[in-house]
C-alpha positions, -999 to 999 in steps of 0.1 A, spaced: -141 -308 -450 -150 -282 -476 -125 -248 -457 -139 -224 -490 -171 -224 -469 -161 -206 -437 -142 -180 -464 -172 -152 -468 -179 -152 -430 -139 -148 -421 -130 -125 -449 -149 -99 -438 -147 -109 -402 -106 -104 -407 -108 -72 -428 -132 -48 -408 -106 -46 -380 -79 -45 -404 -95 -12 -417 -99 2 -384 -63 -6 -367 -41 -5 -392 -55 22 -423 -82 40 -400 -62 72 -416 -65 67 -449 -97 70 -467 -78 54 -501 -61 29 -481 -100 16 -470 -115 18 -502 -86 -2 -518 -89 -29 -490 -124 -30 -492 -127 -29 -527 -103 -59 -535 -119 -75 -501 -153 -77 -517 -145 -82 -551 -126 -112 -536 -157 -123 -515 -178 -126 -551 -156 -152 -561 -156 -171 -534 -192 -169 -532 -196 -179 -572 -172 -206 -566 -203 -221 -540 -222 -220 -558 -210 -238 -590 -199 -259 -560 -232 -266 -545 -251 -264 -583 -233 -300 -587 -233 -322 -555 -253 -326 -520 -244 -301 -489 -217 -298 -472 -207 -289 -438 -179 -270 -417 -172 -279 -386 -149 -252 -366 -119 -264 -341 -137 -303 -358 -163 -302 -328 -190 -326 -347 -230 -315 -350 -249 -308 -324 -223 -300 -297 -199 -277 -320 -205 -243 -343 -212 -260 -379 -217 -234 -410 -238 -258 -438 -233 -251 -475 -265 -255 -497 -282 -242 -533 -305 -221 -509 -275 -206 -493 -250 -206 -513 -274 -185 -538 -278 -164 -514 -240 -154 -503 -240 -153 -539 -265 -122 -539 -253 -101 -517 -222 -106 -528 -233 -90 -563 -250 -63 -545 -222 -57 -525 -199 -46 -551 -224 -29 -570 -233 -9 -540 -197 -3 -528 -187 9 -558 -215 33 -561 -206 46 -523 -171 57 -529 -177 68 -565 -205 92 -548 -180 98 -523 -210 90 -500 -181 70 -478 -162 101 -467 -193 118 -452 -190 95 -423 -163 78 -402 -159 41 -400 -180 33 -436 -160 4 -448 -150 -14 -415 -193 -11 -409 -198 -24 -445 -174 -54 -439 -193 -64 -403 -227 -60 -425 -212 -84 -447 -198 -110 -421 -234 -107 -403 -256 -112 -431 -231 -140 -445 -230 -157 -415 -267 -158 -411 -269 -181 -442 -247 -201 -436 -252 -211 -400 -270 -249 -389 -276 -231 -354 -304 -217 -342 -285 -197 -312 -260 -186 -344 -285 -175 -362 -291 -155 -337 -260 -142 -329 -251 -132 -369 -284 -111 -367 -270 -91 -340 -235 -89 -358 -255 -78 -390 -272 -54 -367 -252 -37 -348 -233 -28 -387 -268 -16 -398 -273 9 -367 -237 26 -375 -243 26 -415 -279 36 -410 -263 69 -391 -240 76 -416 -232 113 -422 -260 122 -392 -286 146 -393 -313 148 -372 -342 135 -390 -313 100 -397 -309 102 -360 -347 98 -347 -348 69 -373 -325 54 -361 -330 50 -327 -369 38 -340 -350 8 -357 -323 0 -329 -357 1 -301 -373 -23 -325 -345 -43 -332 -337 -50 -295 -369 -61 -290 -369 -86 -320 -338 -103 -307 -353 -103 -267 -382 -123 -286 -356 -141 -304 -343 -152 -271 -373 -159 -257 -378 -186 -287 -345 -195 -284 -349 -208 -249 -380 -221 -254 -370 -245 -278 -348 -255 -260 -357 -264 -231 -382 -287 -249 -358 -302 -271 -325 -298 -253 -309 -290 -285 -303 -260 -308 -287 -269 -338 -310 -272 -372 -304 -307 -385 -307 -322 -349 -336 -304 -342 -355 -316 -372 -346 -351 -358 -358 -342 -321 -390 -320 -331 -406 -352 -345 -396 -378 -311 -412 -344 -289 -436 -362 -257 -470 -347 -263 -470 -327 -233 -447 -304 -249 -461 -298 -279 -481 -270 -269 -445 -250 -255 -429 -262 -287 -459 -244 -306 -453 -212 -286 -416 -216 -292 -419 -221 -333 -443 -189 -333 -427 -165 -313 -395 -177 -340 -422 -167 -369 -423 -128 -352 -389 -125 -350 -384 -134 -384 -412 -111 -394 -399 -83 -382 -371 -93 -401 -391 -92 -433 -411 -58 -423 -441 -84 -422 -474 -63 -410 -482 -56 -384 -440 -51 -381 -435 -37 -411 -437 5 -395 -403 7 -385 -388 4 -423 -402 31 -439 -388 57 -417 -355 37 -410 -346 36 -450 -363 64 -460 -335 83 -441 -310 59 -445 -278 66 -465 -289 61 -500 -261 28 -506 -269 20 -476 -303 14 -481 -294 -3 -512 -276 -25 -490 -302 -31 -466 -325 -47 -492 -308 -83 -483 -318 -73 -449 -356 -82 -455 -343 -114 -474 -325 -123 -441 -361 -125 -427 -371 -139 -456 -347 -169 -459 -350 -177 -425 -388 -184 -425 -379 -210 -454 -350 -224 -442 -366 -230 -405 -399 -243 -411 -388 -269 -445 -363 -281 -424 -373 -277 -386 -408 -272 -386 -418 -291 -419 -440 -315 -425 -427 -345 -404 -431 -323 -373 -461 -329 -366 -487 -313 -348 -455 -302 -321 -448 -274 -352 -469 -245 -357 -482 -244 -393 -469 -215 -399 -484 -215 -433 -520 -206 -412 -497 -169 -403 -480 -161 -429 -505 -161 -456 -529 -133 -445 -507 -114 -432 -484 -116 -464 -515 -103 -484 -524 -75 -462 -489 -63 -459 -489 -66 -499 -519 -41 -496 -508 -19 -472 -469 -18 -492 -492 -11 -523 -511 20 -506 -481 36 -496 -468 39 -528 -500 52 -536 -497 78 -515 -455 85 -507 -448 122 -510 -410 114 -518 -394 88 -541 -375 70 -511 -408 69 -493 -418 57 -521 -395 27 -526 -398 18 -486 -435 11 -497 -426 -5 -528 -404 -30 -512 -429 -38 -478 -455 -46 -508 -429 -66 -530 -426 -85 -491 -457 -92 -491 -455 -111 -524 -426 -130 -513 -437 -142 -484 -470 -150 -502 -454 -175 -523 -433 -190 -489 -463 -192 -465 -476 -219 -493 -445 -241 -485 -445 -264 -516 -418 -267 -543 -434 -250 -568 -445 -216 -550 -410 -217 -528 -389 -221 -559 -412 -192 -580 -404 -175 -542 -368 -174 -549 -368 -162 -580 -385 -130 -569 -363 -125 -544 -335 -125 -566 -354 -101 -586 -367 -78 -561 -337 -72 -542 -322 -60 -576 -355 -38 -580 -348 -25 -548 -316 -18 -544 -313 -1 -583 -345 25 -575 -325 37 -543 -298 44 -562 -316 59 -587 -336 81 -558 -302 91 -550 -290 103 -580 -322 127 -585 -320 139 -554 -284 150 -556 -294 168 -589 -326 183 -580 -306 207 -553 -330 214 -522 -363 198 -545 -343 163 -530 -366 136 -537 -404 150 -535 -424 145 -561 -434 180 -571 -418 196 -602 -387 209 -599 -362 231 -631 -347 209 -650 -312 191 -641 -281 171 -654 -289 140 -672 -324 142 -666 -332 119 -699 -311 98 -687 -318 92 -648 -350 94 -666 -343 59 -685 -327 44 -653 -360 51 -633 -382 39 -660 -367 10 -659 -362 2 -627 -399 13 -618 -416 -17 -647 -393 -42 -628 -402 -36 -590 -436 -28 -608 -437 -64 -625 -443 -55 -661 -426 -69 -687 -402 -75 -703 -382 -75 -668 -379 -102 -644 -406 -88 -619 -433 -98 -645 -418 -136 -647 -416 -133 -608 -450 -126 -604 -464 -156 -632 -445 -178 -616 -458 -169 -583 -496 -167 -597 -485 -198 -612 -476 -219 -582 -509 -212 -563 -529 -225 -588 -558 -251 -573 -552 -238 -537 -577 -224 -518 -564 -192 -517 -562 -191 -553 -590 -167 -565 -577 -140 -532 -545 -143 -543 -547 -135 -578 -569 -108 -575 -547 -91 -547 -513 -99 -572 -531 -89 -602 -547 -54 -588 -516 -43 -564 -496 -49 -591 -518 -17 -616 -517 3 -586 -480 -1 -581 -475 10 -619 -498 44 -614 -482 52 -584 -448 49 -601 -457 69 -635 -475 95 -608 -437 98 -592 -420 99 -630 -447 122 -639 -436 150 -609 -399 142 -615 -395 140 -652 -421 152 -673 -438 182 -656 -399 191 -645 -392 192 -684 -421 219 -690 -406 244 -663 -382 271 -672 -350 272 -662 -323 245 -648 -312 236 -617 -280 224 -633 -262 238 -665 -241 212 -673 -230 176 -657 -194 175 -664 -180 171 -630 -210 141 -621 -186 114 -620 -197 84 -648 -189 54 -621 -220 58 -600 -243 57 -627 -223 27 -642 -230 9 -608 -267 17 -611 -266 4 -642 -255 -21 -634 -278 -35 -609 -306 -29 -636 -278 -52 -657 -288 -78 -634 -326 -78 -638 -322 -82 -675 -295 -113 -668 -323 -127 -645 -348 -124 -675 -328 -138 -706 -316 -166 -680 -351 -174 -669 -349 -212 -678 -317 -217 -659 -324 -194 -635 -353 -214 -627 -341 -248 -633 -319 -241 -605 -343 -229 -581 -362 -259 -589 -340 -280 -575 -332 -255 -545 -365 -265 -536 -364 -300 -541 -333 -299 -519 -355 -276 -493 -386 -301 -491 -361 -333 -490 -345 -325 -456 -325 -359 -454 -300 -351 -474 -294 -318 -453 -296 -338 -420 -274 -365 -431 -243 -336 -441 -246 -326 -409 -254 -356 -382 -241 -386 -406 -262 -412 -418 -265 -433 -384 -278 -400 -358 -295 -390 -390 -316 -422 -391 -321 -426 -356 -319 -399 -335 
């Protein structure tokens, strides 16, 4: 049994209480422990990704209790990819938060940050629906604290809405889990993949209800229309480093849809499972359109980025909804890209707002501010990445999505909406850049005379996230090859089921 599999969950789970109990009075020590722990998490995630790329799924049985009776963590190519993406993003965000002083504006930032990583990593590794619910709750509880970090009336108001929506989603999750367990007698995903094929005809309708309830829950997490309304207010009012970390949160919903509806309710599930694609595709396309409309009409940079994130989820889930290996590989490439692009934009927005003083992130002309040229360059790179313009990874990601949709019934609609919304997104970001940088440069005066006191590390951290998109573009061939192998593994779930249950149970049920 490979004990490294449990480390991405155990490491932040042990580090968080240590930060609270042992070093809570020293911010410096908290920073050191948190930075070292996150760096170790990146190293472990990289090792697991390399291991997953060279073999089939592996499991870790907590307490040596075999599935489906015990808690099982499963490492395959998809979970390894998500772990590595989370670790790299967390390292950049933590560097930004420490160097910009955001972590000092409230209490317990670093313990909450580690608990957040524990929940996200656990959600990617778990092989059990109930434990997916548990890890959802861990990451949500931590996100409540991070979202309110630093205080403020607007932040508190948005935080209450965020909490209410997610509590409703958690309640639905329990209903879904209870319904599925009542029909199948198990919640282990590999065991469910076997049991749903054996459900009695009279129970198929109840199983379909449970599957659709799960889809609603995951749609809430993924900010899918009409369940997206919580995201703009929440992310726009959250501290910028927290919003950047939250870029991975919507991807937890997308990951869950991919995992559950390829493994548990895939092609082999028969009539007893809901056809997720029939519901998901129209909702994803509407999400794309409404998110893009928000980009065009937003009055502040943070809110514009939030709507761009919603639109990117529409593009991502459009590819997911096709449920073919090619479309899933394209979706995973776009998932990595859109996470990096959104995180970079949130960090750039914070750098701009901090230098504009009372003008903040409002999209209106203001006197010139320090490092205008540098920040304009960072914004330009992040914006063309999010809009899907060449040569960055957004362009390649959208090309892959469009190519994967060829030959289907909805090809014309998908191509038209993705291309049209890409053009509108370009216009929206051009409007924002014009107001923030070009028109501001024409005004007399200056908000800040010099930038000598500004720390360099926040800009380095932001540039590192942008560099991730450059690397993703430069290595598009090898990355796409890995993702195609990941998609093939997802659509041949026998290896996953056999790794969890053993050959005999996987074959006979």
